[in-house]
N, CA, C and O atoms as a GROMACS GRO file, in nm:
protein
  328
    1MET      N    1  -2.396  -8.060   3.708
    1MET     CA    2  -2.385  -8.094   3.558
    1MET      C    3  -2.483  -8.146   3.490
    1MET      O    4  -2.548  -8.242   3.530
    2THR      N    5  -2.501  -8.088   3.379
    2THR     CA    6  -2.642  -8.138   3.294
    2THR      C    7  -2.603  -8.260   3.206
    2THR      O    8  -2.495  -8.262   3.148
    3THR      N    9  -2.689  -8.357   3.198
    3THR     CA   10  -2.665  -8.463   3.113
    3THR      C   11  -2.706  -8.419   2.957
    3THR      O   12  -2.808  -8.362   2.917
    4ALA      N   13  -2.608  -8.458   2.895
    4ALA     CA   14  -2.628  -8.442   2.738
    4ALA      C   15  -2.748  -8.529   2.677
    4ALA      O   16  -2.752  -8.648   2.706
    5PRO      N   17  -2.837  -8.478   2.600
    5PRO     CA   18  -2.953  -8.547   2.548
    5PRO      C   19  -2.885  -8.665   2.455
    5PRO      O   20  -2.799  -8.644   2.369
    6THR      N   21  -2.935  -8.780   2.486
    6THR     CA   22  -2.896  -8.889   2.416
    6THR      C   23  -3.032  -8.987   2.383
    6THR      O   24  -3.133  -8.980   2.453
    7ARG      N   25  -3.022  -9.070   2.279
    7ARG     CA   26  -3.132  -9.153   2.268
    7ARG      C   27  -3.143  -9.250   2.387
    7ARG      O   28  -3.255  -9.289   2.422
    8GLU      N   29  -3.031  -9.289   2.451
    8GLU     CA   30  -3.062  -9.372   2.584
    8GLU      C   31  -3.114  -9.311   2.685
    8GLU      O   32  -3.195  -9.372   2.754
    9LEU      N   33  -3.079  -9.179   2.715
    9LEU     CA   34  -3.157  -9.104   2.797
    9LEU      C   35  -3.300  -9.083   2.779
    9LEU      O   36  -3.370  -9.083   2.880
   10MET      N   37  -3.359  -9.063   2.650
   10MET     CA   38  -3.475  -9.064   2.617
   10MET      C   39  -3.556  -9.188   2.649
   10MET      O   40  -3.671  -9.185   2.693
   11LEU      N   41  -3.485  -9.301   2.621
   11LEU     CA   42  -3.552  -9.441   2.646
   11LEU      C   43  -3.550  -9.455   2.787
   11LEU      O   44  -3.650  -9.502   2.841
   12GLU      N   45  -3.455  -9.422   2.854
   12GLU     CA   46  -3.439  -9.433   3.014
   12GLU      C   47  -3.572  -9.371   3.078
   12GLU      O   48  -3.648  -9.433   3.152
   13TYR      N   49  -3.587  -9.230   3.032
   13TYR     CA   50  -3.705  -9.157   3.089
   13TYR      C   51  -3.827  -9.224   3.046
   13TYR      O   52  -3.920  -9.231   3.126
   14GLU      N   53  -3.840  -9.276   2.926
   14GLU     CA   54  -3.971  -9.351   2.884
   14GLU      C   55  -3.992  -9.466   2.971
   14GLU      O   56  -4.101  -9.487   3.025
   15GLN      N   57  -3.880  -9.550   2.989
   15GLN     CA   58  -3.902  -9.662   3.082
   15GLN      C   59  -3.942  -9.637   3.214
   15GLN      O   60  -4.019  -9.708   3.278
   16ARG      N   61  -3.883  -9.527   3.255
   16ARG     CA   62  -3.937  -9.479   3.406
   16ARG      C   63  -4.074  -9.436   3.411
   16ARG      O   64  -4.143  -9.451   3.512
   17ALA      N   65  -4.119  -9.378   3.297
   17ALA     CA   66  -4.253  -9.339   3.291
   17ALA      C   67  -4.343  -9.475   3.286
   17ALA      O   68  -4.442  -9.488   3.359
   18GLU      N   69  -4.307  -9.558   3.210
   18GLU     CA   70  -4.379  -9.689   3.193
   18GLU      C   71  -4.388  -9.758   3.337
   18GLU      O   72  -4.496  -9.798   3.382
   19HIS      N   73  -4.292  -9.766   3.392
   19HIS     CA   74  -4.273  -9.831   3.535
   19HIS      C   75  -4.384  -9.747   3.622
   19HIS      O   76  -4.480  -9.804   3.673
   20ALA      N   77  -4.367  -9.630   3.631
   20ALA     CA   78  -4.476  -9.561   3.704
   20ALA      C   79  -4.616  -9.580   3.668
   20ALA      O   80  -4.701  -9.592   3.757
   21TYR      N   81  -4.648  -9.585   3.538
   21TYR     CA   82  -4.786  -9.614   3.502
   21TYR      C   83  -4.810  -9.760   3.537
   21TYR      O   84  -4.920  -9.790   3.584
   22ALA      N   85  -4.746  -9.825   3.523
   22ALA     CA   86  -4.767  -9.994   3.554
   22ALA      C   87  -4.797 -10.001   3.714
   22ALA      O   88  -4.882 -10.074   3.766
   23ALA      N   89  -4.720  -9.921   3.775
   23ALA     CA   90  -4.730  -9.921   3.936
   23ALA      C   91  -4.882  -9.860   3.976
   23ALA      O   92  -4.939  -9.893   4.080
   24MET      N   93  -4.928  -9.784   3.896
   24MET     CA   94  -5.065  -9.725   3.920
   24MET      C   95  -5.172  -9.825   3.957
   24MET      O   96  -5.266  -9.800   4.033
   25TYR      N   97  -5.150  -9.944   3.895
   25TYR     CA   98  -5.264 -10.044   3.901
   25TYR      C   99  -5.239 -10.127   4.026
   25TYR      O  100  -5.332 -10.198   4.066
   26GLU      N  101  -5.135 -10.128   4.085
   26GLU     CA  102  -5.116 -10.196   4.203
   26GLU      C  103  -5.114 -10.101   4.329
   26GLU      O  104  -5.124 -10.157   4.438
   27ALA      N  105  -5.102  -9.976   4.326
   27ALA     CA  106  -5.098  -9.872   4.418
   27ALA      C  107  -5.239  -9.863   4.493
   27ALA      O  108  -5.344  -9.890   4.436
   28PRO      N  109  -5.230  -9.824   4.622
   28PRO     CA  110  -5.347  -9.790   4.689
   28PRO      C  111  -5.407  -9.664   4.623
   28PRO      O  112  -5.336  -9.594   4.551
   29SER      N  113  -5.516  -9.639   4.643
   29SER     CA  114  -5.600  -9.505   4.570
   29SER      C  115  -5.519  -9.389   4.595
   29SER      O  116  -5.484  -9.317   4.501
   30HIS      N  117  -5.490  -9.369   4.702
   30HIS     CA  118  -5.420  -9.234   4.753
   30HIS      C  119  -5.285  -9.225   4.693
   30HIS      O  120  -5.227  -9.119   4.716
   31GLY      N  121  -5.215  -9.321   4.614
   31GLY     CA  122  -5.094  -9.318   4.569
   31GLY      C  123  -5.092  -9.304   4.407
   31GLY      O  124  -4.994  -9.267   4.341
   32GLN      N  125  -5.209  -9.338   4.360
   32GLN     CA  126  -5.231  -9.333   4.206
   32GLN      C  127  -5.200  -9.195   4.134
   32GLN      O  128  -5.138  -9.190   4.028
   33LYS      N  129  -5.246  -9.087   4.200
   33LYS     CA  130  -5.223  -8.958   4.133
   33LYS      C  131  -5.060  -8.919   4.118
   33LYS      O  132  -5.008  -8.872   4.016
   34ASP      N  133  -5.001  -8.946   4.229
   34ASP     CA  134  -4.861  -8.933   4.242
   34ASP      C  135  -4.770  -9.013   4.126
   34ASP      O  136  -4.673  -8.962   4.070
   35LEU      N  137  -4.817  -9.134   4.105
   35LEU     CA  138  -4.755  -9.227   4.000
   35LEU      C  139  -4.790  -9.186   3.858
   35LEU      O  140  -4.710  -9.203   3.766
   36LYS      N  141  -4.922  -9.127   3.840
   36LYS     CA  142  -4.957  -9.072   3.726
   36LYS      C  143  -4.869  -8.947   3.702
   36LYS      O  144  -4.810  -8.937   3.594
   37ASP      N  145  -4.858  -8.863   3.786
   37ASP     CA  146  -4.776  -8.743   3.786
   37ASP      C  147  -4.633  -8.786   3.740
   37ASP      O  148  -4.578  -8.738   3.640
   38ASP      N  149  -4.570  -8.893   3.831
   38ASP     CA  150  -4.457  -8.930   3.792
   38ASP      C  151  -4.436  -8.979   3.632
   38ASP      O  152  -4.342  -8.942   3.562
   39ALA      N  153  -4.524  -9.052   3.597
   39ALA     CA  154  -4.535  -9.102   3.447
   39ALA      C  155  -4.527  -8.981   3.357
   39ALA      O  156  -4.444  -8.978   3.266
   40LEU      N  157  -4.606  -8.888   3.380
   40LEU     CA  158  -4.603  -8.766   3.299
   40LEU      C  159  -4.488  -8.685   3.302
   40LEU      O  160  -4.445  -8.637   3.198
   41PHE      N  161  -4.431  -8.663   3.416
   41PHE     CA  162  -4.312  -8.596   3.432
   41PHE      C  163  -4.206  -8.673   3.338
   41PHE      O  164  -4.156  -8.610   3.245
   42PHE      N  165  -4.175  -8.796   3.358
   42PHE     CA  166  -4.082  -8.866   3.279
   42PHE      C  167  -4.125  -8.860   3.137
   42PHE      O  168  -4.032  -8.836   3.059
   43LEU      N  169  -4.228  -8.873   3.089
   43LEU     CA  170  -4.257  -8.863   2.940
   43LEU      C  171  -4.227  -8.723   2.901
   43LEU      O  172  -4.173  -8.704   2.792
   44ALA      N  173  -4.258  -8.616   2.983
   44ALA     CA  174  -4.216  -8.491   2.932
   44ALA      C  175  -4.076  -8.462   2.921
   44ALA      O  176  -4.032  -8.386   2.835
   45ARG      N  177  -4.000  -8.523   3.010
   45ARG     CA  178  -3.852  -8.513   2.990
   45ARG      C  179  -3.802  -8.589   2.878
   45ARG      O  180  -3.706  -8.544   2.814
   46ALA      N  181  -3.863  -8.717   2.841
   46ALA     CA  182  -3.847  -8.790   2.712
   46ALA      C  183  -3.863  -8.703   2.608
   46ALA      O  184  -3.778  -8.694   2.520
   47ILE      N  185  -3.963  -8.636   2.609
   47ILE     CA  186  -4.023  -8.548   2.474
   47ILE      C  187  -3.921  -8.436   2.479
   47ILE      O  188  -3.867  -8.412   2.372
   48GLU      N  189  -3.888  -8.370   2.576
   48GLU     CA  190  -3.771  -8.266   2.563
   48GLU      C  191  -3.643  -8.336   2.512
   48GLU      O  192  -3.572  -8.276   2.430
   49VAL      N  193  -3.611  -8.457   2.555
   49VAL     CA  194  -3.484  -8.492   2.479
   49VAL      C  195  -3.512  -8.536   2.336
   49VAL      O  196  -3.428  -8.504   2.252
   50ALA      N  197  -3.608  -8.596   2.301
   50ALA     CA  198  -3.627  -8.621   2.173
   50ALA      C  199  -3.658  -8.491   2.086
   50ALA      O  200  -3.633  -8.496   1.966
   51GLY      N  201  -3.702  -8.395   2.133
   51GLY     CA  202  -3.688  -8.276   2.059
   51GLY      C  203  -3.566  -8.212   2.034
   51GLY      O  204  -3.532  -8.156   1.930
   52ALA      N  205  -3.497  -8.227   2.146
   52ALA     CA  206  -3.336  -8.171   2.130
   52ALA      C  207  -3.258  -8.241   2.030
   52ALA      O  208  -3.162  -8.192   1.970
   53LEU      N  209  -3.309  -8.375   2.013
   53LEU     CA  210  -3.231  -8.474   1.923
   53LEU      C  211  -3.306  -8.453   1.777
   53LEU      O  212  -3.266  -8.518   1.681
   54GLY      N  213  -3.388  -8.382   1.768
   54GLY     CA  214  -3.475  -8.378   1.642
   54GLY      C  215  -3.529  -8.510   1.593
   54GLY      O  216  -3.532  -8.546   1.476
   55PHE      N  217  -3.576  -8.583   1.709
   55PHE     CA  218  -3.662  -8.712   1.686
   55PHE      C  219  -3.803  -8.677   1.686
   55PHE      O  220  -3.877  -8.704   1.781
   56THR      N  221  -3.842  -8.618   1.582
   56THR     CA  222  -3.991  -8.576   1.572
   56THR      C  223  -4.095  -8.701   1.574
   56THR      O  224  -4.208  -8.678   1.618
   57GLN      N  225  -4.067  -8.815   1.536
   57GLN     CA  226  -4.165  -8.913   1.538
   57GLN      C  227  -4.152  -8.959   1.667
   57GLN      O  228  -4.256  -8.983   1.728
   58ASP      N  229  -4.036  -8.979   1.726
   58ASP     CA  230  -4.051  -9.027   1.883
   58ASP      C  231  -4.125  -8.924   1.964
   58ASP      O  232  -4.216  -8.963   2.037
   59ALA      N  233  -4.096  -8.803   1.959
   59ALA     CA  234  -4.153  -8.690   2.027
   59ALA      C  235  -4.318  -8.709   2.016
   59ALA      O  236  -4.393  -8.706   2.113
   60ALA      N  237  -4.355  -8.728   1.892
   60ALA     CA  238  -4.494  -8.738   1.874
   60ALA      C  239  -4.541  -8.877   1.941
   60ALA      O  240  -4.640  -8.871   2.014
   61ARG      N  241  -4.488  -8.978   1.926
   61ARG     CA  242  -4.535  -9.100   1.994
   61ARG      C  243  -4.528  -9.088   2.139
   61ARG      O  244  -4.618  -9.143   2.202
   62LEU      N  245  -4.425  -9.018   2.210
   62LEU     CA  246  -4.441  -9.019   2.328
   62LEU      C  247  -4.542  -8.884   2.377
   62LEU      O  248  -4.580  -8.878   2.494
   63ARG      N  249  -4.571  -8.806   2.302
   63ARG     CA  250  -4.690  -8.701   2.357
   63ARG      C  251  -4.811  -8.798   2.323
   63ARG      O  252  -4.903  -8.776   2.401
   64ALA      N  253  -4.836  -8.882   2.247
   64ALA     CA  254  -4.954  -8.963   2.228
   64ALA      C  255  -4.975  -9.035   2.360
   64ALA      O  256  -5.078  -9.032   2.426
   65ARG      N  257  -4.852  -9.105   2.392
   65ARG     CA  258  -4.848  -9.196   2.512
   65ARG      C  259  -4.894  -9.105   2.643
   65ARG      O  260  -4.974  -9.159   2.719
   66SER      N  261  -4.854  -8.988   2.671
   66SER     CA  262  -4.874  -8.895   2.758
   66SER      C  263  -5.022  -8.874   2.765
   66SER      O  264  -5.076  -8.866   2.875
   67ASP      N  265  -5.095  -8.865   2.645
   67ASP     CA  266  -5.234  -8.842   2.631
   67ASP      C  267  -5.315  -8.969   2.671
   67ASP      O  268  -5.416  -8.947   2.738
   68THR      N  269  -5.287  -9.092   2.643
   68THR     CA  270  -5.314  -9.200   2.692
   68THR      C  271  -5.324  -9.219   2.835
   68THR      O  272  -5.430  -9.237   2.895
   69ILE      N  273  -5.216  -9.215   2.884
   69ILE     CA  274  -5.196  -9.211   3.031
   69ILE      C  275  -5.292  -9.109   3.089
   69ILE      O  276  -5.368  -9.146   3.179
   70MET      N  277  -5.294  -9.000   3.050
   70MET     CA  278  -5.391  -8.913   3.110
   70MET      C  279  -5.530  -8.942   3.102
   70MET      O  280  -5.608  -8.924   3.195
   71GLY      N  281  -5.562  -8.988   2.990
   71GLY     CA  282  -5.708  -9.034   2.967
   71GLY      C  283  -5.747  -9.170   3.061
   71GLY      O  284  -5.854  -9.189   3.117
   72VAL      N  285  -5.635  -9.257   3.062
   72VAL     CA  286  -5.666  -9.389   3.137
   72VAL      C  287  -5.690  -9.354   3.288
   72VAL      O  288  -5.772  -9.412   3.359
   73TYR      N  289  -5.603  -9.246   3.332
   73TYR     CA  290  -5.620  -9.205   3.476
   73TYR      C  291  -5.750  -9.124   3.499
   73TYR      O  292  -5.807  -9.127   3.608
   74ASN      N  293  -5.794  -9.052   3.399
   74ASN     CA  294  -5.916  -8.975   3.415
   74ASN      C  295  -6.035  -9.082   3.422
   74ASN      O  296  -6.131  -9.069   3.498
   75SER      N  297  -6.018  -9.185   3.338
   75SER     CA  298  -6.137  -9.264   3.329
   75SER      C  299  -6.145  -9.403   3.429
   75SER      O  300  -6.245  -9.473   3.444
   76GLN      N  301  -6.027  -9.420   3.484
   76GLN     CA  302  -6.023  -9.550   3.570
   76GLN      C  303  -5.975  -9.506   3.708
   76GLN      O  304  -6.004  -9.580   3.802
   77PHE      N  305  -5.913  -9.406   3.732
   77PHE     CA  306  -5.852  -9.379   3.867
   77PHE      C  307  -5.903  -9.239   3.937
   77PHE      O  308  -5.908  -9.227   4.059
   78ARG      N  309  -5.933  -9.153   3.861
   78ARG     CA  310  -5.964  -9.021   3.918
   78ARG      C  311  -6.083  -9.037   4.010
   78ARG      O  312  -6.184  -9.098   3.977
   79GLY      N  313  -6.064  -8.978   4.130
   79GLY     CA  314  -6.171  -8.979   4.224
   79GLY      C  315  -6.186  -9.108   4.288
   79GLY      O  316  -6.289  -9.131   4.351
   80ASN      N  317  -6.086  -9.199   4.276
   80ASN     CA  318  -6.105  -9.324   4.358
   80ASN      C  319  -6.069  -9.324   4.500
   80ASN      O  320  -6.087  -9.424   4.568
   81PHE      N  321  -6.018  -9.214   4.550
   81PHE     CA  322  -5.965  -9.200   4.686
   81PHE      C  323  -6.067  -9.131   4.771
   81PHE      O  324  -6.116  -9.022   4.743
   82ARG      N  325  -6.098  -9.203   4.877
   82ARG     CA  326  -6.207  -9.168   4.964
   82ARG      C  327  -6.165  -9.153   5.107
   82ARG      O  328  -6.248  -9.123   5.193
   0.00000   0.00000   0.00000
């Protein structure tokens, strides 16, 4: 069964993304990439839901957040594992 797109679903995905992003800061270096990937995955789902609902401003905001998370990962975490 597929879940119908709702604002609540979009917000749930966004919350899950933010939780994964916050966890990157406490994770051991070998787990940071997986958490970044989780955050981007959940943001992508939130963007899909926003698009399906016609929430263009939310979709743009979520895309910007995704870009920010990727930039932070690249500048602060990438290559930290040894």
